[in-house]
N, C-alpha and C positions, 0 to 999 in steps of 0.2 A: 392231212392226206390220210386215207383209209385204205388198209390193206387186207387181203382176204384170209389171211391167216396170222397166227401170232408168231411174234419175232423175240428172238433173245438176241440182244446187241453184244458184240465182243469188245466194240469201241462205241463211245456215247459221248458227244460233248455239246450241250446246248440243247440237245433234244430230248423230249419226253414222249411217253406212249401211255395212252389212257386204257382203261379196262376194255373198251370197245373197240381197240385196235387203231385208233387214231393216232397219228404219228403228227408232231407239231414242234415248233421252236419252244424252248422253255421259257423265252421271253422275247420281246422284240430285239432281234440280234444287231449288236453293233459291231461283232465280229464274226467271223465263220463259224458255222455248225455244222456237226459231222456225226453220223451214226453208221455202223457197219455191223448188219448182221451176221450171225455164224451161219456156216453151210447148212443148206436144208437138209433133212434126212431123205425126202422124199421129193425127188426132181418131178415137177409138173408144171403146168401151163399155171399162171398167176393173173390175177385182175386186181385192179388199184385206181383210186379216185383221187385226184387233187383239186381241192374246192376252195374257191375265194371265200373267206368267213363272213365278208360284208356284202356278199352280193350272189347272184344266182350263176355265176361264172363256175364251170368246171371241165375238166378234162378225165374221161376214163379211159383206161388202156387195158386191153387184152394181150400178154405176153404171150405169143403162141410158139413157146420153146419151153423146154423144161429148165426152169429158172434154179441155179445152184446157189445164189445169194444176193443181198440186196444191200445198197447203201444209200444214202440221202446226204446232200451236202446244200449249202446255200448260205445267203446273208440277208441284209434288208431288203435287196430288190431282187432276189433271185433265189428259186429252190430247184433242186435237180434230183430227183430220183433216178437212181440206177440199178439195173436189173442184169445179171450176169448170167451166161452159159459157159458151162465146162465144154472145151472143145477138144478132141483126141481123135483125130483122124489118120488113116493109114494113107500112104503116098496114091494119089489118084482119086481118091474118094471126095466126095461133095457132102455138104450139109446146108440146108436151107433153113431159114425161119423168117416169121414176120410179127409184126405188132400191129393191132388195131385200135386206132384212137377215136372216141367220140366225144364231140365238144357240146357244151351246153351253155347257154346264156345267149 
């Protein structure tokens, strides 16, 4: 998985990050892996790509909301990136956001 900015993890079990910003399991997972980044100092839209390393399959996602933090978890058969938005609304107010998915392969 490649993320569009650097991450500082506050929790990290079984996950590595290389100098190019790629996030990946440290080894073939037999148990759960999990990582959670510290809150971002600048809230903005983010983009990321999850790519299957043994083929041309990938999904890229544009998070069309101000992302406040990020986590990823998984095991041998699943990986789940999660992007969070802080919500603080007055009564009667509304907030809308979206995601744009692009599939390859």
